[in-house]
C-alpha positions in Angstrom: -11.7 73.2 -26.3 -10.2 70.0 -25.1 -8.5 67.7 -27.5 -9.3 64.0 -27.1 -7.0 61.2 -28.4 -8.3 58.0 -29.6 -7.5 55.0 -27.5 -5.8 52.1 -29.3 -8.2 49.4 -30.3 -8.3 46.5 -27.9 -6.7 43.3 -29.3 -9.1 40.8 -30.6 -9.9 38.2 -28.0 -8.2 34.8 -28.5 -10.5 31.9 -28.3 -9.3 29.2 -25.9 -7.7 26.2 -27.6 -10.0 23.4 -28.1 -8.6 20.2 -26.6 -9.6 17.1 -28.5 -9.9 14.0 -26.4 -8.7 10.9 -28.1 -7.4 8.9 -25.3 -9.9 6.1 -25.2 -9.9 5.8 -29.0 -6.1 5.6 -29.2 -6.0 3.1 -26.4 -8.6 0.9 -28.1 -6.6 1.1 -31.3 -3.4 0.2 -29.5 -5.0 -2.8 -27.8 -6.5 -3.9 -31.1 -3.1 -3.8 -32.7 -1.5 -5.5 -29.7 -4.0 -8.3 -29.8 -3.1 -9.0 -33.5 0.6 -8.7 -33.0 0.9 -10.6 -29.7 -2.2 -12.9 -30.0 -1.6 -14.6 -26.7 -4.6 -13.7 -24.7 -8.4 -13.5 -25.0 -8.6 -10.5 -22.6 -6.9 -7.9 -24.8 -9.4 -8.2 -27.7 -12.3 -7.9 -25.4 -10.8 -4.8 -23.8 -10.1 -3.3 -27.2 -13.8 -3.9 -28.2 -15.2 -2.4 -24.9 -12.9 0.6 -25.0 -13.6 1.1 -28.7 -17.4 1.1 -28.1 -17.1 3.6 -25.2 -14.8 5.8 -27.3 -17.1 5.7 -30.3 -19.8 7.2 -28.2 -17.8 9.7 -26.2 -15.2 10.9 -28.7 -16.8 11.8 -32.1 -13.6 13.4 -33.4 -11.6 10.1 -33.1 -14.1 7.6 -34.4 -11.6 6.1 -36.9 -9.4 4.9 -34.1 -12.3 3.6 -32.1 -13.7 1.7 -35.1 -10.3 0.1 -35.8 -10.0 -0.9 -32.2 -13.4 -2.6 -32.4 -12.7 -4.3 -35.7 -9.3 -5.6 -34.7 -10.5 -6.8 -31.3 -13.5 -8.5 -32.9 -11.3 -10.2 -35.5 -9.0 -11.6 -32.8 -11.8 -12.6 -30.5 -13.5 -14.4 -33.4 -10.1 -16.1 -34.2 -9.8 -17.3 -30.6 -13.4 -18.6 -30.8 -12.6 -20.6 -33.9 -9.4 -22.0 -32.4 -11.4 -23.0 -29.3 -14.1 -24.7 -31.3 -11.5 -26.6 -33.4 -9.7 -27.6 -30.2 -12.9 -29.0 -28.6 -13.8 -30.8 -31.9 -10.4 -32.4 -32.0 -10.3 -33.3 -28.3 -13.9 -34.6 -28.0 -13.3 -38.1 -29.4 -10.4 -38.6 -27.0 -12.6 -37.7 -24.0 -15.7 -39.5 -25.3 -14.0 -42.8 -26.2 -11.3 -42.8 -23.6 -8.4 -42.9 -26.0 -6.4 -40.5 -24.0 
């Protein structure tokens, strides 16, 4: 009669760590905040909105950052649009009547 020994149980397999991609969302949020704080360019809000829209579609786990990037970029782009319209309205009489 042979005696058998029980083998030790194999350790439970460890699931690989899930890497959450939030790069585009965080960049969109950072550009949105930068467009509010700096407020010197029209390109940064547009970039924040574009990256925010792309991140919203690609990164479902970080949608809050993407939405904030879109909102802040849109607010600043709208602000620049309002400033541009006011500037044109103010400058139009000078160009039309030659007062400049």
